[in-house]
ROGU-809055 format. One record per residue (C-alpha): x, y, z; residue in three letters. Coordinates in steps of 0.05 Angstrom, whole numbers, plus 5000, padded with zeros to 4 digits. Each point is the difference from the previous one (the first is absolute). Example, Ala and Ser with C-alpha at 12.3 -4.5 7.8 and 13.67 -1.06 7.14 Angstrom:
BEGIN
524649105156ALA
502750694987SER
***
This chain:
BEGIN
500350044998MET
505850435008ASP
499350084924ASP
493850365015PHE
500050445060PRO
494450434976GLN
495649335005LEU
501649955078ALA
493450045035LEU
502150525045ASP
501550474942GLN
492949954976GLN
495350565006ILE
494049574990CYS
500149545065LEU
499850625049PRO
494750324959LEU
496149344993TYR
500949835078ALA
497850715028ALA
494150024947SER
497449345031ARG
501750235071ALA
496550694991VAL
493849654970THR
499749535055ARG
500250515051ARG
494550384965TYR
496049354996ALA
500749885073GLN
498050785019LEU
494049984952LEU
497549305018ASP
497350375066GLU
494950354955VAL
498449424951GLY
504150304940LEU
505249714956THR
506550384977TYR
497050084929PRO
493350215025GLN
503450515043TYR
503750274938LEU
493950034960SER
495750365056LEU
506650515006LEU
499450174928ALA
491950055002LEU
500350455062TRP
504650524973GLU
496050004928ALA
494850574993ASP
494949514976GLY
499249324972PRO
506249714964LEU
499849544941SER
503249305010VAL
505150184941GLY
501950635042ASP
500349675061LEU
504549424971GLY
504550614974VAL
500350265073ARG
501349355033LEU
504949714940HIS
495249404994LEU
496349764939ASP
492549884991SER
500949245007GLY
502650105072THR
495850615021LEU
493149734977THR
499649375049PRO
502650465053LEU
494950494990LEU
494449484996LYS
501949795067ARG
500050725028MET
493250054971GLU
497849385029SER
502650275068ALA
496350664990GLY
506150434996LEU
498850244927VAL
495150024947THR
501449864929ARG
496050264939ALA
500150134922ARG
501650714983ASP
493850284972ARG
504250394945LEU
504449424980ASP
497449305015GLU
506549704993ARG
502450315060ARG
498649785070VAL
500250485060LEU
501449885068VAL
497450375059SER
501549895077VAL
493349925041THR
498950295063ASP
502249365033GLN
506950064960GLY
500450735024ARG
499249815071GLU
506349575000LEU
504450604985ARG
499550235076ALA
501349255017ARG
506649954958VAL
502450735013GLY
505549775048ASP
503149434953VAL
505050434967PRO
503050235066ALA
499849305031ARG
503449684939LEU
505650525003VAL
501249895077GLU
502249304983GLY
504450184942MET
505650355040GLY
499950584952MET
499350765011THR
494850364961GLU
505650294960ALA
502549254979ASP
493049834985GLY
499550624950ARG
506449854971THR
498349294988LEU
493650144971ARG
503350494950ARG
505149474979LEU
494549484990LEU
495950494963GLU
506050154954ARG
501249254990LEU
492849854985LEU
499050574951THR
507249774967GLN
497749274997LEU
493050124975GLU
502850484946ARG
505249444979ASP
494149554995ARG
496550344944THR
506649994961VAL
501249424955SER
505249515026PRO
507050054970ARG
***
């Protein structure tokens, strides 16, 4: 393996990124279980809460970096749980609009402390968290941009 030091596991960015992502997601799951939400449901509600009105499934997917094949079953479960409603757009029947229900809005207050509780266990300052978020956003933007470029 000495011929390929770049392949040493300890040199890979992917492993700590993957492991950290899984650990953060697992911690969110623990915190959200207290209110009966899954992590993807929480993310969906965050996007819907900050929207001025209903979001199309497509717009929600762009916001969450999810395709409609992943998002549709999630939204169906959320609708069954009474957290959102889905309805065809009257102006464009091809679009499905997602709205938060009163029950979904009530959850906002119940999960308001989740971000602070998550950060508590991360051993980071607020400044560290902001820096990490900026770096991850830059990484994601670049990777998304590269995805649209044809392979070499």
